[in-house]
Backbone as CSV, one residue per row, in Angstrom:
resi,resn,N_x,N_y,N_z,CA_x,CA_y,CA_z,C_x,C_y,C_z
1,MET,0.816,-1.192,0.000,0.000,0.000,0.000,0.862,1.259,0.000
2,ASN,2.044,1.168,0.580,2.942,2.316,0.648,3.413,2.737,-0.743
3,ILE,3.645,1.780,-1.631,4.076,2.103,-2.994,2.972,2.853,-3.724
4,LEU,1.741,2.454,-3.524,0.615,3.136,-4.145,0.511,4.587,-3.661
5,ALA,0.761,4.808,-2.386,0.750,6.171,-1.842,1.858,7.010,-2.469
6,TRP,3.030,6.417,-2.687,4.131,7.131,-3.333,3.776,7.515,-4.761
7,ILE,3.117,6.615,-5.475,2.734,6.893,-6.858,1.698,8.013,-6.906
8,VAL,0.717,7.957,-6.010,-0.318,9.001,-5.978,0.303,10.338,-5.585
9,LEU,1.154,10.352,-4.563,1.830,11.585,-4.150,2.685,12.131,-5.290
10,GLY,3.402,11.265,-5.977,4.233,11.695,-7.098,3.421,12.281,-8.235
11,LEU,2.297,11.657,-8.540,1.454,12.155,-9.618,0.855,13.514,-9.276
12,ILE,0.338,13.660,-8.065,-0.272,14.928,-7.666,0.773,16.030,-7.599
13,ALA,1.872,15.776,-6.899,2.898,16.806,-6.725,3.577,17.147,-8.048
14,GLY,3.855,16.156,-8.868,4.491,16.410,-10.159,3.598,17.200,-11.098
15,ALA,2.315,16.881,-11.120,1.386,17.605,-11.992,1.226,19.060,-11.554
16,ILE,1.139,19.287,-10.249,1.017,20.661,-9.756,2.299,21.442,-10.026
17,ALA,3.446,20.819,-9.822,4.722,21.506,-10.070,4.884,21.845,-11.546
18,LYS,4.497,20.932,-12.434,4.584,21.212,-13.868,3.636,22.327,-14.275
19,ALA,2.480,22.421,-13.614,1.525,23.481,-13.924,2.022,24.836,-13.427
20,ILE,2.725,24.854,-12.315,3.205,26.112,-11.737,4.462,26.603,-12.432
21,TYR,5.398,25.707,-12.708,6.699,26.110,-13.248,6.538,26.576,-14.697
22,PRO,7.080,27.750,-15.031,6.916,28.253,-16.403,7.741,27.458,-17.407
23,GLY,7.266,27.425,-18.644,7.974,26.725,-19.707,7.450,25.319,-19.875
24,HIS,8.059,24.611,-20.799,7.638,23.247,-21.119,8.583,22.261,-20.451
25,GLN,8.010,21.333,-19.710,8.781,20.238,-19.150,8.345,18.972,-19.862
26,GLY,9.305,18.260,-20.394,8.992,17.045,-21.128,8.587,15.917,-20.199
27,GLY,8.403,14.779,-20.786,8.039,13.602,-20.004,6.545,13.410,-19.965
28,GLY,6.134,12.195,-19.905,4.724,11.879,-19.831,4.294,11.677,-18.393
29,ILE,3.390,10.740,-18.202,2.864,10.509,-16.866,3.919,9.885,-15.955
30,LEU,4.780,9.029,-16.511,5.843,8.438,-15.686,6.862,9.484,-15.266
31,GLY,7.172,10.414,-16.169,8.074,11.509,-15.818,7.485,12.403,-14.746
32,THR,6.183,12.617,-14.818,5.499,13.433,-13.813,5.516,12.747,-12.450
33,ILE,5.259,11.454,-12.430,5.291,10.703,-11.172,6.699,10.716,-10.587
34,LEU,7.694,10.483,-11.432,9.077,10.484,-10.959,9.473,11.858,-10.433
35,LEU,9.051,12.907,-11.127,9.329,14.268,-10.669,8.711,14.508,-9.299
36,GLY,7.480,14.066,-9.091,6.828,14.244,-7.800,7.500,13.460,-6.688
37,ILE,7.951,12.250,-6.989,8.637,11.442,-5.975,9.981,12.069,-5.622
38,ILE,10.714,12.531,-6.616,11.981,13.239,-6.348,11.695,14.507,-5.549
39,GLY,10.623,15.200,-5.911,10.240,16.401,-5.172,9.897,16.106,-3.723
40,ALA,9.271,14.967,-3.461,8.958,14.589,-2.088,10.234,14.386,-1.281
41,PHE,11.239,13.754,-1.879,12.511,13.572,-1.190,13.247,14.895,-0.998
42,VAL,13.287,15.722,-2.034,13.973,17.012,-1.928,13.278,17.892,-0.897
43,GLY,11.958,18.006,-0.989,11.212,18.838,-0.058,11.281,18.325,1.372
44,GLY,11.156,17.021,1.554,11.254,16.444,2.893,12.624,16.636,3.510
45,SER,13.662,16.460,2.713,15.026,16.635,3.213,15.303,18.096,3.553
46,LEU,14.836,19.019,2.697,15.019,20.444,2.996,14.229,20.859,4.237
47,GLY,13.036,20.301,4.397,12.241,20.598,5.589,12.930,20.157,6.867
48,VAL,13.501,18.958,6.862,14.244,18.473,8.033,15.475,19.328,8.265
49,PHE,16.155,19.715,7.195,17.361,20.535,7.335,17.046,21.891,7.952
50,PHE,15.979,22.535,7.490,15.638,23.854,8.024,15.066,23.783,9.440
51,ASN,14.447,22.674,9.811,13.896,22.543,11.158,14.939,22.143,12.191
52,THR,15.831,21.236,11.828,16.767,20.697,12.810,18.208,21.119,12.572
53,GLY,18.546,21.534,11.379,19.922,21.900,11.076,20.788,20.722,10.683
54,THR,20.210,19.527,10.606,20.952,18.344,10.183,20.356,17.827,8.885
55,PHE,21.182,17.164,8.091,20.718,16.622,6.820,20.289,15.179,7.014
56,ALA,19.085,14.870,6.595,18.571,13.507,6.625,17.741,13.288,5.373
57,LEU,17.916,12.166,4.736,17.167,11.850,3.529,15.802,11.297,3.931
58,THR,14.816,12.177,3.930,13.461,11.786,4.286,12.516,12.264,3.201
59,ALA,11.313,11.803,3.259,10.317,12.200,2.262,9.044,12.631,2.970
60,SER,8.259,13.413,2.261,6.987,13.853,2.819,5.951,12.738,2.684
61,THR,4.857,12.905,3.394,3.813,11.888,3.404,2.639,12.319,2.533
62,LEU,1.682,11.437,2.363,0.495,11.724,1.564,-0.519,12.453,2.441
63,SER,-0.311,13.753,2.596,-1.210,14.638,3.324,-1.171,15.993,2.629
64,ILE,-1.978,16.913,3.076,-1.995,18.234,2.447,-0.634,18.912,2.616
65,ALA,-0.105,18.875,3.827,1.218,19.479,4.056,2.304,18.733,3.286
66,GLY,2.205,17.418,3.218,3.179,16.627,2.481,3.144,16.913,0.991
67,ILE,1.950,17.112,0.446,1.833,17.449,-0.971,2.440,18.823,-1.233
68,ALA,2.193,19.776,-0.331,2.761,21.121,-0.499,4.279,21.079,-0.477
69,VAL,4.842,20.312,0.443,6.298,20.179,0.523,6.836,19.471,-0.715
70,ALA,6.137,18.453,-1.186,6.565,17.723,-2.380,6.496,18.611,-3.620
71,VAL,5.488,19.472,-3.716,5.382,20.388,-4.853,6.539,21.374,-4.831
72,LEU,6.842,21.927,-3.667,7.984,22.845,-3.570,9.294,22.133,-3.916
73,GLY,9.451,20.917,-3.444,10.641,20.140,-3.794,10.712,19.822,-5.268
74,ALA,9.577,19.537,-5.893,9.551,19.245,-7.326,9.889,20.492,-8.138
75,ILE,9.437,21.660,-7.689,9.789,22.906,-8.373,11.286,23.146,-8.276
76,VAL,11.874,22.896,-7.108,13.324,23.023,-6.953,14.039,22.026,-7.864
77,ALA,13.525,20.805,-7.945,14.142,19.783,-8.795,14.072,20.169,-10.272
78,VAL,12.946,20.715,-10.725,12.822,21.150,-12.119,13.779,22.307,-12.391
79,PHE,13.883,23.238,-11.455,14.797,24.365,-11.627,16.240,23.881,-11.735
80,LEU,16.634,22.984,-10.842,18.014,22.468,-10.886,18.262,21.675,-12.164
81,TRP,17.292,20.879,-12.594,17.445,20.104,-13.826,17.623,21.028,-15.025
82,ASN,16.790,22.078,-15.100,16.907,23.028,-16.205,18.227,23.792,-16.148
83,ALA,18.687,24.118,-14.955,19.952,24.840,-14.822,21.137,23.968,-15.226
84,LEU,21.074,22.679,-14.924,22.185,21.776,-15.248,22.193,21.355,-16.705
85,THR,21.030,21.284,-17.331,20.978,20.782,-18.704,20.804,21.853,-19.754
86,SER,20.647,23.092,-19.351,20.459,24.150,-20.364,21.789,24.440,-21.040
87,ARG,21.707,24.726,-22.302,22.896,25.043,-23.087,22.982,26.552,-23.228
88,SER,24.051,27.096,-22.744,24.222,28.548,-22.847,25.318,28.838,-23.882
89,ALA,25.108,29.892,-24.627,26.078,30.288,-25.651,27.133,31.175,-25.005
90,LEU,28.319,30.679,-24.905,29.417,31.455,-24.326,30.363,31.900,-25.395
């Protein structure tokens, strides 16, 4: 049942992050789910870091607050992905 919750959290958070973030993000439904799951880990880890000052690899849960944290983490993940893969003319 836990895997199903991760998939649902990933789909919801990834879809909201793709809708909020400007520009086109590729990937289909699997890319959206993966983005949301990565966002849950990024957001959960950043939340623990800002609350306790220590780094721990944690993820948010399937709740309203967990979805909000996962969406913020997914937006950070999309920003970092675009920054690392964008081609700049130097």
